[in-house]
C-alpha positions in Angstrom: -22.3 -2.7 23.7 -22.9 -2.0 20.1 -26.4 -1.5 18.6 -26.1 -4.8 16.7 -25.1 -6.7 19.9 -27.9 -5.1 21.8 -30.5 -6.1 19.1 -29.1 -9.7 19.1 -29.4 -9.9 22.9 -33.0 -8.6 22.9 -33.8 -11.0 20.2 -32.5 -13.9 22.2 -34.1 -12.9 25.5 -37.6 -12.1 24.2 -37.8 -14.5 21.2 -35.7 -17.6 22.0 -35.2 -17.6 25.8 -39.0 -18.0 26.6 -39.2 -21.2 24.6 -36.0 -22.5 26.2 -37.4 -21.9 29.7 -40.8 -23.4 29.0 -39.3 -26.5 27.4 -37.0 -27.1 30.4 -39.9 -26.3 32.7 -42.2 -29.0 31.2 -39.7 -31.7 30.2 -37.7 -31.2 33.4 -40.7 -31.5 35.6 -41.8 -34.7 33.8 -38.4 -36.3 34.2 -38.1 -35.4 37.9 -41.6 -36.8 38.5 -40.6 -40.0 36.7 -37.1 -40.5 38.1 -37.1 -38.9 41.5 -40.6 -38.7 43.0 -39.4 -38.7 46.6 -37.9 -35.3 46.0 -41.2 -33.9 44.7 -42.0 -32.0 47.8 -41.3 -28.9 49.8 -39.2 -29.8 52.9 -40.9 -28.7 56.0 -39.2 -26.8 58.9 -42.4 -26.3 60.8 -40.9 -27.4 64.1 -38.6 -24.4 64.2 -40.2 -21.0 64.6 -43.7 -22.3 63.7 -45.4 -19.0 64.4 -43.2 -17.0 62.1 -43.6 -19.7 59.4 -47.4 -19.7 59.8 -47.7 -15.9 59.2 -45.1 -15.7 56.5 -46.3 -18.8 54.6 -50.0 -17.7 54.7 -49.3 -14.2 53.6 -46.9 -15.3 50.9 -49.2 -18.0 49.4 -52.2 -15.7 49.5 -50.4 -12.9 47.7 -48.5 -15.0 45.2 -51.6 -16.9 44.1 -53.4 -13.6 43.5 -50.4 -12.3 41.5 -50.0 -15.5 39.5 -53.6 -15.6 38.4 -53.7 -11.8 37.9 -50.7 -12.0 35.6 -52.3 -15.0 33.8 -55.6 -13.3 33.1 -54.0 -9.9 32.5 -51.4 -11.1 30.0 -53.3 -13.8 28.1 -56.7 -12.2 27.8 -57.0 -10.5 24.4 -57.9 -6.8 24.4 -60.9 -7.6 22.1 -62.4 -9.7 24.9 -62.4 -7.1 27.7 -62.3 -4.0 25.5 -66.0 -4.0 25.2 -66.6 -3.1 28.8 -63.1 -2.0 30.1 -60.6 0.3 28.4 -56.9 -0.4 28.4 -56.3 2.6 30.7 -58.9 1.4 33.2 -57.5 -2.1 33.2 -54.0 -0.8 33.8 -55.2 1.2 36.8 -57.1 -1.8 38.1 -54.0 -4.0 37.6 -51.7 -1.5 39.4 -54.0 -1.1 42.3 -54.8 -4.8 42.8 -51.3 -5.9 42.0 -49.8 -3.3 44.4 -51.9 -4.6 47.3 -51.2 -8.2 46.5 -47.5 -7.4 46.0 -47.3 -5.7 49.4 -48.9 -8.7 51.1 -46.5 -11.1 49.3 -43.6 -8.9 50.1 -44.3 -9.0 53.8 -44.8 -12.8 53.8 -41.8 -13.5 51.7 -39.5 -11.2 53.7 -40.6 -13.1 56.9 -39.8 -16.4 55.3 -36.4 -15.2 54.0 -35.6 -13.6 57.4 -36.6 -16.9 59.1 -34.2 -18.9 56.9 -31.3 -16.6 57.4 -31.6 -15.3 60.9 -32.1 -18.7 62.7 -28.9 -20.7 62.5 -30.8 -24.0 63.1 -33.0 -23.4 60.1 -30.2 -22.0 58.0 -28.0 -25.1 58.6 -30.9 -27.5 57.9 -31.9 -25.7 54.7 -30.7 -26.7 51.3 -28.8 -23.9 49.5 -31.4 -24.0 46.8 -34.1 -23.3 49.4 -32.5 -20.0 50.3 -31.6 -19.2 46.6 -35.2 -19.7 45.5 -36.5 -17.4 48.2 -33.9 -14.8 47.3 -34.8 -15.0 43.6 -38.5 -14.7 44.3 -37.9 -11.7 46.6 -35.8 -10.0 43.9 -38.5 -10.7 41.3 -41.2 -9.3 43.6 -39.2 -6.1 44.3 -38.7 -5.7 40.5 -42.4 -6.1 40.0 -43.2 -3.5 42.6 -40.7 -1.2 40.9 -42.6 -1.4 37.7 -45.8 0.1 39.3 -44.6 3.8 39.1 -43.5 3.2 35.5 -46.9 1.8 34.7 -48.7 4.9 36.2 -46.6 7.1 33.9 -48.2 5.4 31.0 -51.8 5.9 32.0 -53.1 5.0 28.5 -52.3 1.3 29.1 -49.7 1.2 26.2 -47.1 -0.7 28.3 -49.7 -3.3 29.3 -50.8 -3.8 25.7 -47.1 -4.3 24.6 -46.5 -6.9 27.3 -49.8 -8.7 26.7 -49.2 -8.8 22.9 -45.7 -10.3 23.5 -47.0 -13.0 25.9 -49.9 -14.0 23.6 -47.6 -14.2 20.6 -45.2 -16.5 22.6 -47.9 -19.0 23.6 -49.5 -19.0 20.2 -46.1 -19.5 18.4 -46.5 -16.3 16.4 -43.6 -14.0 15.4 -42.4 -11.7 18.2 -41.2 -8.1 17.8 -38.4 -7.9 20.4 -37.8 -4.2 19.6 -41.2 -3.4 21.2 -40.1 -4.8 24.6 -36.6 -3.3 24.2 -38.2 0.1 24.1 -39.7 -0.4 27.6 -38.2 0.7 30.9 -35.3 -1.6 32.0 -37.4 -2.7 35.1 -40.0 -4.3 32.8 -37.3 -6.1 30.8 -35.5 -7.5 33.8 -38.8 -8.5 35.4 -39.8 -10.4 32.3 -36.4 -12.2 32.0 -36.2 -13.1 35.7 -39.8 -14.4 35.6 -38.8 -16.7 32.7 -35.8 -17.8 34.6 -38.0 -18.9 37.5 -39.7 -21.3 35.2 -36.3 -22.5 34.1 -35.2 -23.2 37.7 -38.6 -24.7 38.9 -37.9 -28.4 38.0 -34.6 -28.3 39.9 -35.9 -26.7 43.1 -38.6 -27.0 45.8 -40.8 -24.9 43.6 -41.7 -28.1 41.7 -44.3 -28.8 44.4 -46.6 -26.1 42.9 -47.6 -28.8 40.4 -49.1 -30.8 43.3 -50.8 -27.7 44.6 -52.7 -27.1 41.4 -53.3 -30.8 40.9 -55.0 -30.9 44.3 -57.9 -29.0 42.7 -58.8 -32.2 40.9 -60.0 -33.6 44.3 -63.0 -31.4 43.9 -64.2 -33.4 40.9 -63.3 -36.9 42.0 -66.2 -39.4 42.7 -67.2 -40.1 46.3 -65.1 -42.7 48.0 -67.1 -45.9 48.8 -66.2 -47.3 52.3 -67.5 -50.7 53.3 -67.5 -52.0 56.8 -65.4 -55.1 57.5 -67.6 -56.1 60.5 -69.8 -59.1 60.1 -73.6 -59.3 60.8 -73.8 -55.7 61.8 -76.9 -53.8 60.5 -76.3 -50.7 58.4 -75.8 -47.6 60.5 -74.8 -49.5 63.6 -71.2 -50.0 62.9 -69.9 -46.8 64.4 -66.8 -47.1 66.7 -67.7 -47.2 70.4 -71.3 -48.4 70.0 -72.2 -51.7 71.6 -73.8 -52.8 68.3 -70.5 -52.4 66.6 -69.1 -55.5 68.5 -69.7 -58.7 66.6 -72.1 -61.3 68.1 -70.5 -64.1 70.1 -71.1 -66.7 67.5 -69.3 -64.5 64.9 -66.5 -63.7 67.3 -66.0 -67.4 68.1 -65.9 -68.2 64.4 -63.3 -65.6 63.9 -61.2 -66.9 66.8 -61.4 -70.5 65.5 -60.3 -69.5 62.0 -61.1 -71.5 58.8 
């Protein structure tokens, strides 16, 4: 590939492709929610190998949530905000350590889920092809992420982290992006970024769309209390609990209910 073609490819992947992925991610999710709400779920196979599912799912979700919010804070927090009390080098060591632990936990859980899908013929035959494809893509992305850790340690000054954070912040703030800065990084970082963007591209068309519901569930913490009123007649407050004699309507009320209007 010539230098011009390589520059064009990097320009597309790091300047144009992010906006394509995020546009499809948002618009595709909205269309799917509007047109096909019954598919807005993650199909359960809990009846088959429930113990392996329990361990794999808990480890995977625990680790992936930590990685997601870790990437979110690490990439989109300007250096001027944390630079007052934490240097770029110290932040990179912290990110590598915490990310390595969370990545290992996620790797164990995701490997268990993928093995469960492939090894058990009943689960494999009842799974959609996209279910296995999504797990495989996530597993590959996780392996690539873990592969970047040794490369990060080779740049102990935090320069790689600053380049990636600057790129991500420019993308979300619609500022010009220098694709050559990312093109100079190790190939594992580049593939990790591109595959991460591709996951957003695929999300509206796969079971991953249910992550919207997971984050939306946090709104239940802020909803008002539900007001429940008893339908029993002539029962004093606090005496309408199931199983209590006082919860049974008086005879005159029961007779009135039997007679009807």
